[in-house]
C-alpha positions as CSV (number, residue, x, y, z in Angstrom):
1,M,74.4,127.0,91.2
2,S,73.2,129.9,89.0
3,S,76.3,132.0,89.7
4,I,78.5,129.5,87.8
5,D,79.2,130.0,84.2
6,T,78.1,126.6,82.9
7,S,79.9,127.3,79.6
8,A,83.2,127.1,81.4
9,V,85.1,124.1,80.3
10,A,88.5,122.7,81.1
11,A,91.4,123.7,78.9
12,P,91.2,121.5,75.7
13,K,94.9,120.5,76.2
14,A,94.2,119.2,79.7
15,L,91.2,117.2,78.6
16,E,93.1,115.8,75.6
17,S,96.0,114.7,77.9
18,I,93.6,113.1,80.4
19,N,91.9,111.2,77.6
20,R,95.2,110.0,76.2
21,L,96.2,108.7,79.6
22,R,92.8,107.0,80.1
23,K,93.0,105.4,76.7
24,A,96.6,104.1,77.3
25,I,95.6,102.4,80.6
26,E,92.4,101.0,79.2
27,S,94.3,99.4,76.4
28,T,95.4,96.9,79.0
29,I,92.9,97.2,81.9
30,R,89.7,96.3,80.0
31,G,86.2,96.9,81.2
32,K,87.2,98.8,84.3
33,E,86.5,102.4,83.1
34,D,85.2,103.5,86.5
35,V,88.3,102.2,88.3
36,V,90.7,103.7,85.8
37,E,88.9,107.1,86.0
38,R,89.1,107.1,89.8
39,V,92.8,106.2,89.8
40,I,93.4,109.0,87.4
41,C,91.4,111.3,89.7
42,C,93.7,110.2,92.6
43,L,96.8,111.1,90.6
44,L,95.4,114.5,89.5
45,A,94.4,115.3,93.1
46,S,98.0,114.4,94.3
47,G,96.5,111.6,96.4
48,H,97.2,108.0,97.2
49,V,94.9,105.0,96.5
50,L,94.2,101.7,98.3
51,V,92.9,98.9,96.2
52,E,91.2,96.1,98.1
53,D,90.4,92.9,96.1
54,L,91.2,89.3,95.5
55,P,94.6,88.2,94.0
56,G,94.8,88.0,90.2
57,L,92.3,90.8,89.4
58,G,94.9,93.2,88.0
59,K,95.8,95.5,90.9
60,T,99.5,95.3,90.2
61,T,99.0,95.5,86.5
62,L,96.9,98.7,86.9
63,A,99.7,100.3,89.0
64,H,102.3,99.3,86.4
65,C,100.3,100.6,83.5
66,L,99.7,103.9,85.2
67,A,103.5,104.4,85.8
68,R,104.3,103.4,82.2
69,A,101.6,105.6,80.7
70,I,103.1,108.7,82.4
71,D,106.7,107.6,81.8
72,C,107.6,107.8,85.5
73,H,109.8,105.8,87.8
74,F,107.9,102.8,89.2
75,S,108.8,100.9,92.3
76,R,107.2,97.8,93.8
77,I,107.6,96.9,97.5
78,Q,106.4,93.5,98.6
79,F,105.2,94.0,102.2
80,T,105.9,91.0,104.5
81,S,106.0,90.5,108.2
82,D,109.8,90.9,108.3
83,L,110.0,94.1,106.3
84,L,111.7,96.9,108.2
85,P,111.1,100.7,107.8
86,S,114.7,101.0,106.5
87,D,113.9,98.5,103.8
88,I,111.4,101.0,102.5
89,L,112.8,104.5,103.3
90,G,116.5,103.8,103.0
91,V,119.4,103.9,105.4
92,S,122.5,105.9,106.2
93,I,125.7,103.9,105.5
94,Y,129.2,104.9,106.7
95,D,131.5,105.6,103.8
96,E,135.1,104.8,104.8
97,R,136.5,106.8,101.8
98,V,135.1,110.1,102.9
99,K,134.8,109.3,106.6
100,S,131.1,110.2,106.8
101,F,127.6,108.7,106.5
102,A,125.9,108.7,103.1
103,F,122.1,108.2,102.7
104,R,121.2,105.3,100.4
105,Q,117.6,105.7,99.1
106,G,115.1,103.0,99.5
107,P,112.4,102.0,97.0
108,I,110.0,104.6,98.3
109,F,112.0,107.1,96.1
110,A,109.9,106.8,93.0
111,N,106.9,108.4,91.3
112,I,104.5,105.5,91.5
113,V,105.1,103.2,94.5
114,L,103.2,99.9,94.6
115,A,102.9,98.9,98.3
116,D,101.8,95.3,97.6
117,E,99.8,93.6,100.3
118,I,100.5,96.5,102.7
119,N,98.6,94.9,105.6
120,R,101.1,92.0,105.8
121,S,103.8,94.2,107.4
122,T,103.9,95.2,111.0
123,P,102.4,98.4,112.4
124,K,105.9,99.8,112.8
125,T,106.7,99.4,109.1
126,Q,103.2,100.6,108.1
127,S,103.7,103.8,110.1
128,S,106.9,104.5,108.3
129,L,104.8,105.6,105.4
130,L,102.8,108.2,107.3
131,E,105.3,111.1,106.7
132,V,106.1,110.3,103.1
133,M,102.4,110.0,102.2
134,D,101.6,113.3,103.9
135,R,104.6,115.4,103.0
136,A,106.3,113.6,100.1
137,K,109.6,113.4,102.0
138,V,111.6,111.1,104.2
139,S,113.3,112.0,107.4
140,V,116.3,110.0,108.4
141,D,118.9,110.9,111.0
142,G,117.5,114.4,111.3
143,E,117.7,115.1,107.5
144,S,114.8,115.4,105.1
145,H,114.9,113.8,101.6
146,P,112.2,114.6,99.1
147,V,110.9,111.7,97.1
148,G,109.5,111.7,93.6
149,N,107.4,114.5,92.1
150,P,104.7,113.6,91.2
151,F,104.4,111.0,94.0
152,M,101.7,108.4,94.5
153,V,101.4,105.3,96.8
154,F,99.3,102.6,95.2
155,A,98.6,100.1,97.9
156,T,96.9,96.8,97.7
157,Q,95.4,94.3,100.2
158,N,93.3,91.2,100.1
159,P,89.9,91.8,101.7
160,V,89.3,88.1,102.5
161,D,92.5,86.5,103.6
162,Y,93.3,88.2,107.0
163,E,95.5,85.4,108.5
164,G,98.9,86.8,109.3
165,T,98.0,90.4,108.6
166,F,97.9,93.6,110.5
167,P,94.9,95.8,109.7
168,L,95.8,99.3,108.8
169,P,95.0,101.8,111.6
170,E,92.6,104.7,111.0
171,S,95.5,107.2,110.9
172,Q,97.0,105.2,108.0
173,L,93.7,104.7,106.1
174,D,93.1,108.4,106.4
175,R,96.2,109.1,104.3
176,F,94.6,107.4,101.3
177,L,92.5,109.6,99.1
178,M,90.4,106.7,97.9
179,C,89.8,103.0,98.5
180,L,88.7,101.1,95.4
181,E,87.8,97.6,94.3
182,M,88.7,96.0,90.9
183,G,86.0,93.4,90.7
184,Y,85.9,90.4,88.3
185,P,86.1,91.1,84.6
186,E,83.1,90.6,82.3
187,F,83.0,87.5,80.0
188,D,84.2,89.3,76.8
189,H,87.0,91.1,78.7
190,E,88.3,88.0,80.3
191,V,88.4,86.3,76.8
192,A,90.4,89.2,75.6
193,I,92.8,88.9,78.5
194,L,93.4,85.2,77.6
195,R,93.8,86.1,73.9
196,D,96.5,88.6,74.7
197,N,98.4,85.9,76.6
198,D,100.2,88.5,78.9
199,T,100.9,86.6,82.1
200,R,103.2,89.1,83.8
201,Y,102.5,92.8,84.4
202,D,106.1,93.8,83.4
203,Q,105.6,92.1,80.0
204,I,102.7,94.5,79.1
205,N,103.7,97.2,76.7
206,T,101.6,100.2,77.8
207,P,102.5,103.3,75.7
208,S,104.0,106.4,77.4
209,V,101.7,109.2,76.6
210,L,102.5,111.9,79.2
211,S,105.5,113.0,81.2
212,A,106.0,113.8,84.8
213,A,105.9,117.5,83.9
214,D,102.5,117.0,82.2
215,I,101.1,115.4,85.4
216,L,102.4,118.2,87.6
217,Q,100.7,120.7,85.3
218,L,97.4,118.8,85.4
219,Q,97.7,118.6,89.2
220,E,98.0,122.4,89.3
221,Q,94.9,122.7,87.0
222,T,93.0,120.4,89.3
223,R,93.6,122.7,92.3
224,Q,92.3,125.6,90.2
225,V,88.9,123.9,89.4
226,F,86.3,126.2,90.8
227,T,84.1,125.0,93.7
228,E,81.1,127.2,94.5
229,D,80.2,127.8,98.2
230,T,76.9,125.8,97.9
231,V,79.0,122.8,96.8
232,L,81.4,123.3,99.6
233,E,78.5,123.4,102.0
234,Y,77.1,120.2,100.4
235,I,80.5,118.5,101.1
236,V,80.5,119.6,104.8
237,R,76.9,118.5,105.3
238,I,77.8,115.0,104.0
239,V,80.9,114.8,106.2
240,Q,79.2,116.1,109.3
241,A,76.4,113.7,108.8
242,T,78.9,110.8,109.1
243,R,79.8,112.2,112.6
244,N,76.2,112.2,113.7
245,E,75.2,108.9,112.2
246,T,74.5,106.5,115.2
247,E,75.7,103.4,113.2
248,F,79.2,104.9,112.9
249,R,81.7,104.7,115.7
250,V,83.7,107.6,114.2
251,G,82.9,109.9,111.4
252,A,85.1,111.5,108.7
253,S,87.6,114.1,109.8
254,P,88.2,117.5,108.1
255,R,90.8,115.7,106.1
256,G,87.9,113.7,104.7
257,S,86.2,117.0,103.7
258,I,89.4,118.2,101.9
259,A,89.8,114.8,100.2
260,L,86.2,114.9,98.9
261,R,86.6,118.4,97.5
262,L,89.9,117.4,95.8
263,A,88.4,114.2,94.3
264,A,85.4,116.2,93.0
265,Q,87.7,118.8,91.4
266,A,89.7,116.0,89.7
267,L,86.5,114.3,88.5
268,A,85.3,117.6,87.1
269,L,88.5,118.1,85.2
270,T,88.5,114.5,83.8
271,R,85.0,115.2,82.5
272,G,86.0,118.5,80.8
273,R,84.7,121.0,83.2
274,A,86.5,123.9,85.0
275,F,84.0,123.8,87.9
276,V,82.6,121.3,90.3
277,I,78.9,120.3,90.3
278,P,77.1,118.4,93.1
279,E,77.0,115.2,91.0
280,D,80.9,115.2,91.1
281,V,80.7,115.2,94.9
282,F,78.0,112.5,95.0
283,A,80.1,110.3,92.7
284,M,83.2,110.5,94.9
285,V,81.5,110.0,98.3
286,Q,81.8,106.2,98.4
287,P,85.5,105.8,97.3
288,V,86.6,108.8,99.4
289,L,84.7,108.3,102.7
290,C,84.0,104.6,103.1
291,H,87.5,103.6,104.4
292,R,87.5,106.5,106.8
293,L,84.5,105.2,108.7
294,S,84.0,102.4,111.2
295,L,80.9,100.8,112.7
296,R,79.9,100.7,116.4
297,R,79.0,97.1,116.0
298,Q,81.9,95.6,114.1
299,S,81.4,92.4,112.3
300,S,83.9,89.5,112.8
301,D,84.4,89.6,109.0
302,P,86.2,92.9,107.9
303,F,84.9,92.5,104.3
304,E,81.3,92.3,105.6
305,S,81.9,95.4,107.8
306,R,83.1,97.3,104.7
307,Q,79.9,96.3,102.9
308,L,77.7,97.5,105.8
309,I,79.6,100.8,105.9
310,S,79.0,101.3,102.2
311,A,75.3,100.6,102.5
312,C,74.9,102.9,105.5
313,L,76.8,105.7,103.8
314,K,74.7,105.4,100.7
315,T,71.5,105.7,102.7
316,L,72.9,108.7,104.6
317,V,74.0,110.6,101.5
318,N,70.7,110.0,99.8
319,R,69.0,111.8,102.7
320,I,71.0,115.0,102.1
321,P,69.5,117.5,99.7
322,M,71.7,118.2,96.7
323,P,72.2,121.9,95.7
324,T,70.4,123.0,92.6
């Protein structure tokens, strides 16, 4: 790492903007600094996030606060077994006045899209998100329609209640930059939640501190964060190790390598640096790679499988030398 100018720091304006965004979200989402930081990293890396946790822990509130803080169009889609792709993407409707079809946009046309309980819809409906998550556009009747810019899918699912659900396929999971957990609040933070007496996410008054244009600028700065070759090699060694690990049925794909680099670049920027260090990569391994892996010996309990994958991945990464 000696070739890196360690005095290089992120532009003060960028760090100031990120800190204002962080502070605005944390004014409502208390005691979850790590989760907030990782969600911000997903946004800066132009990625999507899947949050797996029990009901009532603030997943919807976090998505709403993020959208309010950046003054962007927020859309919530409640996924159910009878939800159709056209209910999400939109549909072409014949307009008798002009004697032609007109496209009516669905709720996916927003900046922050909350896909609530995404695993409760059928695989056909789930797969309708593949293109829009990958290309930020919707194709209907041979025509492409760009969605919001910036664009982020914030999906949630319950890791315990799997009755009446359809597990996301690997191709769908691979589209999410990170998979996160909220976790229960600490005692003092839960008391503060009760004191505020906010019972609905749309009643919470999160201040708008950034604009869509500000986010687009930060996303461009994220892509410009320098990553030295030794750090790139460290990323590849980690990803390739998942492919050679006998406990895993499948390892991470090159998309996983790209995601890990982007997440590390975003983390570096949020911490005020214009370059990536190995610790940034190490910190992002679990949220970026865990959901991209599967075990050879699957447990009957999907939640238990995820815990086993996390433990195995942690052991694997600790065996890989970190660049100095």
